C-alpha positions as CSV (number, residue, x, y, z in Angstrom):
1,X,353.2,71.6,81.7
2,X,350.9,72.5,84.5
3,X,347.1,71.8,84.3
4,X,344.6,73.3,86.6
5,X,340.8,72.9,86.9
6,X,339.1,75.9,88.4
7,X,335.9,74.8,90.2
8,X,333.0,76.6,91.9
9,X,329.3,77.4,91.5
10,X,328.0,79.9,89.0
11,X,328.9,83.4,90.2
12,X,332.0,82.2,92.2
13,X,334.3,84.4,90.1
14,X,336.0,81.8,88.0
15,X,336.2,84.1,85.0
16,X,338.0,86.8,86.9
17,X,340.5,84.4,88.4
18,X,341.0,82.6,85.1
19,X,342.1,85.9,83.5
20,X,344.8,86.3,86.1
21,X,346.0,82.7,85.8
22,X,346.2,82.9,82.0
23,X,348.3,86.0,82.1
24,X,350.5,85.0,85.0
25,X,351.3,81.5,84.0
26,X,350.8,81.5,80.3
27,X,348.1,78.8,80.3
28,X,345.7,77.9,77.5
29,X,342.2,78.7,78.7
30,X,339.5,76.2,78.2
31,X,336.0,77.3,79.3
32,X,333.2,75.0,78.2
33,X,330.8,77.9,78.6
34,X,332.9,80.1,76.2
35,X,333.3,77.3,73.7
36,X,329.6,76.6,73.7
37,X,328.7,80.2,73.3
38,X,331.1,80.3,70.3
39,X,329.3,77.4,68.8
40,X,326.0,79.2,69.4
41,X,327.2,82.3,67.7
42,X,328.4,80.4,64.7
43,X,325.2,78.4,64.6
44,X,327.0,75.1,64.2
45,X,325.3,71.8,64.6
46,X,326.7,71.5,68.2
47,X,325.7,75.0,68.9
48,X,322.0,74.5,67.9
49,X,321.9,71.3,70.0
50,X,323.2,73.1,73.0
51,X,321.0,76.2,72.7
52,X,317.9,74.8,74.3
53,X,319.9,73.1,77.0
54,X,321.7,76.3,78.1
55,X,318.5,78.3,78.0
56,X,316.9,76.0,80.5
57,X,319.8,76.2,82.9
58,X,320.8,72.6,82.5
59,X,324.2,71.1,81.7
60,X,325.1,70.4,78.2
61,X,325.5,66.6,77.4
62,X,328.9,65.0,77.6
63,X,328.6,63.9,74.0
64,X,328.7,67.6,73.0
65,X,331.3,68.6,75.6
66,X,333.8,65.9,74.7
67,X,333.8,66.6,70.9
68,X,334.6,70.2,71.5
69,X,337.0,69.7,74.3
70,X,339.1,66.9,72.7
71,X,339.5,69.0,69.5
72,X,340.6,72.0,71.5
73,X,343.2,70.1,73.5
74,X,344.7,68.3,70.5
75,X,345.0,71.6,68.6
76,X,346.9,73.1,71.5
77,X,348.9,70.2,72.8
78,X,352.2,72.2,72.8
79,X,350.8,74.8,75.3
80,X,352.6,75.5,78.6
81,X,349.5,74.1,80.3
82,X,345.7,74.2,80.4
83,X,343.3,76.0,82.7
84,X,339.9,74.2,82.7
85,X,337.0,76.5,83.7
86,X,333.6,74.7,84.0
87,X,334.9,71.3,83.4
88,X,334.6,68.6,84.8
89,X,331.1,69.0,86.1
90,X,330.2,65.3,86.6
91,X,332.1,62.1,87.7
92,X,331.9,60.9,84.1
93,X,333.5,64.1,82.9
94,X,336.2,63.7,85.5
95,X,337.1,60.3,83.9
96,X,336.9,61.9,80.5
97,X,339.5,64.6,81.6
98,X,341.7,61.9,83.0
99,X,341.7,60.1,79.7
100,X,342.5,63.3,77.7
101,X,345.4,64.1,80.0
102,X,346.8,60.7,79.5
103,X,346.7,61.3,75.8
104,X,348.8,64.4,76.4
105,X,351.2,62.3,78.5
106,X,350.5,64.6,81.5
107,X,347.9,64.9,84.3
108,X,345.8,67.4,86.2
109,X,348.0,69.0,88.9
110,X,345.1,70.1,91.0
111,X,341.5,71.1,91.2
112,X,340.9,74.5,92.9
113,X,337.4,75.0,94.3
114,X,336.2,78.5,94.9
115,X,333.5,78.1,97.5
116,X,330.7,80.6,97.7
117,X,327.2,80.3,99.4
118,X,324.2,80.1,97.2
119,X,322.7,83.5,98.1
120,X,326.0,85.1,97.2
121,X,326.0,83.4,93.9
122,X,322.5,84.5,93.1
123,X,323.2,88.1,94.0
124,X,326.3,88.2,91.9
125,X,324.6,86.7,88.8
126,X,321.6,88.9,89.0
127,X,323.9,91.9,89.2
128,X,325.7,90.6,86.2
129,X,322.5,90.1,84.3
130,X,321.8,93.8,84.5
131,X,324.6,94.5,82.0
132,X,325.5,91.1,80.4
133,X,322.4,90.6,78.3
134,X,322.9,86.8,78.8
135,X,319.6,84.9,78.6
136,X,320.7,82.6,81.5
137,X,321.2,85.5,83.9
138,X,317.7,85.5,85.5
139,X,316.7,84.2,88.9
140,X,314.7,81.2,87.7
141,X,317.5,79.9,85.5
142,X,320.2,80.8,88.1
143,X,318.4,78.7,90.7
144,X,318.1,75.8,88.3
145,X,321.9,76.1,87.5
146,X,322.8,76.1,91.1
147,X,320.6,73.0,91.7
148,X,322.3,71.3,88.8
149,X,325.6,72.2,90.3
150,X,324.7,70.8,93.7
151,X,323.1,67.6,92.4
152,X,325.7,66.7,89.7
153,X,328.8,68.7,90.1
154,X,329.6,68.7,93.8
155,X,330.1,64.9,93.8
156,X,333.1,65.5,91.5
157,X,334.9,66.9,94.5
158,X,335.0,63.5,96.1
159,X,336.7,62.2,92.9
160,X,339.6,64.6,93.4
161,X,339.6,64.4,97.2
162,X,340.3,60.7,96.8
163,X,343.1,61.5,94.3
164,X,344.5,64.0,96.8
165,X,344.6,67.0,94.5
166,X,341.5,68.9,95.6
167,X,342.0,72.3,97.2
168,X,339.2,74.5,98.5
169,X,339.5,78.3,98.9
170,X,337.2,80.9,100.4
171,X,335.5,82.8,97.5
172,X,333.7,85.2,99.9
173,X,336.9,87.2,100.3
174,X,337.9,90.2,98.2
175,X,339.0,89.4,94.6
176,X,342.6,90.3,95.4
177,X,342.6,87.9,98.4
178,X,341.1,85.1,96.3
179,X,343.8,85.7,93.7
180,X,346.5,85.5,96.3
181,X,345.2,82.2,97.6
182,X,345.2,80.7,94.1
183,X,348.7,82.1,93.3
184,X,350.1,80.4,96.4
185,X,348.6,77.1,95.4
186,X,349.9,77.3,91.8
187,X,353.4,78.3,93.0
188,X,353.4,75.4,95.4
189,X,352.5,73.0,92.5
190,X,355.2,74.6,90.3
191,X,357.8,74.0,93.0
192,X,357.1,70.3,92.6
193,X,358.0,70.3,88.9
194,X,361.5,69.2,87.9
195,X,363.6,71.1,85.4
196,X,365.0,68.3,83.1
197,X,367.6,69.3,80.5
198,X,369.1,67.2,77.8
199,X,372.4,68.4,76.3
200,X,373.2,67.2,72.8
201,X,376.4,67.7,70.8
202,X,379.2,65.6,69.2
203,X,381.9,64.2,71.4
204,X,384.4,67.1,72.1
205,X,381.8,69.9,71.9
206,X,382.1,70.6,75.7
207,X,378.9,68.9,76.9
208,X,380.5,67.5,80.0
209,X,382.2,70.6,81.4
210,X,379.2,72.8,80.6
211,X,376.8,70.3,82.0
212,X,378.7,70.1,85.3
213,X,379.0,73.9,85.6
214,X,375.3,74.4,84.9
215,X,374.2,71.8,87.4
216,X,376.2,73.5,90.2
217,X,374.8,77.0,89.3
218,X,371.1,75.9,89.1
219,X,371.0,73.1,91.7
220,X,370.4,70.3,89.2
221,X,371.7,66.8,89.3
222,X,374.2,66.1,86.6
223,X,373.7,62.7,85.0
224,X,376.4,61.7,82.6
225,X,376.4,58.1,81.4
226,X,380.1,58.4,80.6
227,X,380.9,59.6,84.1
228,X,379.0,56.8,85.7
229,X,380.6,54.2,83.4
230,X,384.1,55.6,84.3
231,X,383.3,55.3,88.0
232,X,382.7,51.6,87.4
233,X,386.0,51.3,85.5
234,X,387.9,53.2,88.2
235,X,386.3,51.0,90.8
236,X,387.6,47.9,89.1
237,X,384.2,46.3,89.2
238,X,383.3,43.4,87.0
239,X,380.9,45.7,85.2
240,X,383.8,48.2,84.8
241,X,385.9,45.5,83.1
242,X,383.1,44.7,80.7
243,X,382.7,48.5,79.9
244,X,386.4,48.8,79.2
245,X,386.2,46.0,76.6
246,X,383.3,47.8,75.0
247,X,385.1,51.1,74.9
248,X,388.2,49.5,73.4
249,X,386.1,48.2,70.5
250,X,384.7,51.7,69.9
251,X,381.1,50.5,70.4
252,X,378.3,52.1,72.5
253,X,377.6,50.6,75.9
254,X,374.3,48.7,75.7
255,X,371.1,49.9,77.4
256,X,371.2,46.9,79.8
257,X,374.2,48.5,81.5
258,X,373.3,52.2,81.2
259,X,369.7,52.3,82.2
260,X,370.0,50.6,85.7
261,X,372.8,53.1,86.5
262,X,370.5,56.1,85.5
263,X,367.6,54.7,87.5
264,X,369.8,54.3,90.6
265,X,371.1,57.9,90.2
266,X,367.6,59.3,90.0
267,X,366.4,57.3,93.0
268,X,369.2,58.6,95.1
269,X,368.5,62.3,94.0
270,X,365.4,63.2,96.0
271,X,365.9,66.9,96.8
272,X,367.2,68.3,93.5
273,X,365.3,70.8,91.3
274,X,365.8,68.6,88.2
275,X,368.4,66.8,86.1
276,X,370.9,67.6,83.3
277,X,371.4,64.6,81.1
278,X,374.6,64.3,79.1
279,X,375.3,61.3,76.9
280,X,371.7,60.0,77.2
281,X,369.7,59.5,75.1
282,X,372.1,58.5,72.4
283,X,369.7,56.4,70.3
284,X,366.0,56.5,69.4
285,X,365.4,53.6,71.7
286,X,367.0,55.4,74.6
287,X,364.9,58.5,73.9
288,X,361.8,56.4,74.6
289,X,363.4,54.9,77.7
290,X,364.1,58.4,79.0
291,X,360.5,59.6,78.3
292,X,359.3,56.5,80.3
293,X,361.6,57.1,83.2
294,X,360.6,60.7,83.6
295,X,356.9,59.9,83.1
296,X,357.2,57.4,86.0
297,X,358.3,60.3,88.1
298,X,355.4,62.5,86.8
299,X,357.9,64.6,84.9
300,X,359.1,65.3,81.4
301,X,361.9,66.9,79.3
302,X,361.8,70.7,79.8
303,X,364.8,71.9,77.7
304,X,367.0,70.5,75.0
305,X,370.2,72.2,74.1
306,X,372.4,71.3,71.1
307,X,376.0,72.5,71.2
308,X,377.3,72.9,67.7
309,X,381.0,72.7,66.8
310,X,382.6,72.2,63.4
311,X,383.9,68.7,62.6
312,X,387.5,69.9,62.1
313,X,387.4,71.6,65.5
314,X,386.0,68.4,67.1
315,X,388.7,66.2,65.7
316,X,391.3,68.7,66.9
317,X,389.9,68.9,70.4
318,X,389.6,65.1,70.8
319,X,393.1,64.6,69.4
320,X,394.5,67.1,71.9
321,X,392.5,65.5,74.7
322,X,394.2,62.2,74.0
323,X,397.5,63.6,75.2
324,X,396.1,64.7,78.5
325,X,394.9,62.9,81.7
326,X,391.4,63.5,80.6
327,X,391.9,61.1,77.6
328,X,388.9,58.8,77.0
329,X,389.3,55.2,75.7
330,X,387.9,56.3,72.3
331,X,390.4,59.2,72.0
332,X,393.5,57.0,71.6
333,X,393.6,57.0,67.8
334,X,392.3,59.0,64.9
335,X,390.5,55.9,63.7
336,X,388.6,55.6,67.0
337,X,387.8,59.3,67.1
338,X,386.4,59.3,63.5
339,X,384.4,56.1,64.3
340,X,382.9,57.7,67.4
341,X,381.9,60.9,65.6
342,X,380.4,58.8,62.8
343,X,378.5,56.7,65.3
344,X,377.1,59.8,66.9
345,X,376.0,61.1,63.5
346,X,374.2,57.8,62.6
347,X,372.6,57.0,65.9
348,X,372.2,60.3,67.9
349,X,371.4,62.9,65.3
350,X,368.1,61.0,64.5
351,X,367.2,61.4,68.2
352,X,367.8,65.1,68.0
353,X,365.6,65.3,64.8
354,X,362.9,63.5,66.6
355,X,363.0,65.9,69.5
356,X,362.9,68.9,67.1
357,X,359.4,67.8,66.1
358,X,358.0,68.0,69.6
359,X,360.3,70.4,71.5
360,X,361.9,73.7,70.9
361,X,365.6,72.7,70.6
362,X,368.0,75.5,71.6
363,X,371.1,75.7,69.3
364,X,374.2,77.1,71.0
365,X,377.6,77.6,69.3
366,X,380.3,75.9,71.2
367,X,383.2,77.6,69.3
368,X,384.0,80.2,71.9
369,X,385.7,80.5,75.3
370,X,384.2,78.4,78.0
371,X,382.7,81.4,79.8
372,X,380.9,82.7,76.7
373,X,379.4,79.3,75.9
374,X,378.4,78.9,79.5
375,X,376.5,82.2,79.5
376,X,374.7,81.2,76.3
377,X,373.6,78.0,77.8
378,X,372.7,79.7,81.1
379,X,370.2,81.9,79.2
380,X,368.5,78.8,77.8
381,X,368.3,77.2,81.2
382,X,366.8,80.3,82.7
383,X,364.2,80.4,79.9
384,X,363.4,76.8,80.7
385,X,362.7,77.7,84.4
386,X,360.5,80.6,83.2
387,X,358.4,78.2,81.1
388,X,358.0,75.9,84.2
389,X,356.2,78.8,85.8
C-alpha cells in the first residue's frame, strides 16, 4: 500500500495530477472537495451544513470532514493505496490523518506540495470559472480561499517537514513536467517497499525448493524456519540439540526459538527487495508475530501462495524423501509423517483461513513437474510486484 497526500493552493493543478496518479498507480482517490460536492448534490445533512461554508470560501469544519473521510477510508481499506487531495489542510487534520492511517496499519508515504504563486492561482481559477459554473470560482471567493490556505494550511508543511516526508515541486512548469516530477517521487517511494511473500502448503508440497528458486530469480531473501533450525543442528549448538529433541518428538519448535532466528535474519538482510517466508507462520499466534515484525519495518505481507497437493501424493513424497540424504527428522516413519500432516491441518490451515479474509490468496497446484509449478508461482510473484507499483 502506498499513500500520498497531494498538496498545493487552489489552482495548483492537483486535480489534473491526481487523475494521472490514480490511473498510473491504481490508487483510491479521496478529494474532500469532491466528497463535499457529492454531499451537496444529494442534499444530505452534512451537505447542507457545508454549503454556506464553501460559498464563502472558507474551509469546512473538521467535524464534517472527519465523518466523511473515515467512512470512505474504512469502506475501501483493501485498496492498493490512497491519494489524498485537499486533505490535510490544518495541523489538526494532519493528526487526524495520522490516526486514520494507524487504523489501516499503514502510514502516509509522503506529502507532495505543488508550489504556485498566488497570481498564477488566481488567473487559473478565473479561467476555470468561465466554464466550470462553480459558485466559488470568482475573484473575491478565490482571494478568500488563498488567504485561508496561507493562514491555515501552509503551517501543515512544517508538520511533514519535521517528519521528513514533505517534498515540494515547481507547479509553474508545464503539466507534463509536473507529472514527471511527481512520477519520479512516487517511483522512489515504491522502491523502498519490500515484496514480502508467504508460501503455504503441507509438508512435501515443494515449498522449500520453490521458495529458494523464486528468491534467487527475484532478489528476495529466503527465510525458512526449517533451514535455520537445521543450521543450528548441523552446527552442533546447544540450541541445535534442543531442536533435535523437539523434532524427534514430532512437535513444532516453540516461538521462543524460532522468532529470534527470524529477527536476526531480517536484521542482517538490509539490501534485499523483500522476503519469502516458508514455514512461518505455522500458527495463528505466529501470524500475529509476523504482522508485528513487518510493521516494525514499515512493511506488510504482499503476497500469499498456497501450494496444493493431494494427501496421498504428500505421503508418497515424504516417504520417498526418508530414503534420501534430504530426509527430515519427521520423515523417518509413517507415524511421524501422518502426525506432521495432521499437525499442519490443525494448526496451520486456520492461519491460511485467517489470511483469506484479508488477503487474496493465490492457489497453485503443486502436482506437476518442478519447472511448471515454478512458472505458476513466478506469475503470482510478478503480479505481486505490479501491485506494489
